[in-house]
N, C-alpha and C positions, 0 to 999 in steps of 0.2 A: 694324281690330283685331277679333279674335274674342273675344267675351265668353264666359267659362266660369263654371260655377256655383261654382267654388272661389274666384273673384276677390272681393276685398272691395268692398262697395258704394262706399266712398270712392274706391277706385282707378277703378272704372267711371265714377263721376261726374266725376272729375278728367280722365280721358282722353276721355270721351264725354258731355259735359253734356247733350246732346240726349236721352239715355236717361231723363232725369227724367220726361218725359211718359208714356213706356211704363210706367215703374215706378209712377207715380201712377194710371194707368188700371187697374193690377192691385190697387189699394187699398193701395199701400205709401206712405202719406203720411208715414211716420216717416223718410223718407230723409234728412232734414236733422238728425236727432237725433245726438247724439255717438256713440252706440253703432254707428251705421251706418259709422263710420270703421274699426271693427275687427270688423265682422260680415261673413261671406261672403254672397254672393247666395243660396246654397243655405240657409244658416241663417235668413236673413230671410224667404225664401219659405215655409219650414216653419213659422215663427212665425205667419205670416199665412194658413196653410192653402192655399198655392199650390203646384202642382207645379213644382219648380224647372226641370225640363226644358222645360216649356211657356213659362216666363218667359224662359229663355235663348234659346229659339227665336224668341220675339217680339222680343227685344233685338237679336239678330243679324239678323233679317229687316228691322228698321228701318235697321240699318247698311247692309245690301245695297241697300235702296230708295234711300238717300241717295247711295250710290256710283253707282247707275244713273242718277240724276237729272242 
């Protein structure tokens, strides 16, 4: 599954729970808060001062590495 910045964090976590580690490494410790269920990855990244494109690339790179393993 390709992760896109328009996706809701809740959707990403339900489909790819292994993304939690990457999100946490970017300082997004609020992934378990209720608002994450209705907030896009791009919105959350902007709130945390993170370039959403870099975050998306990291999340998709993690997915690629798992598929290659």
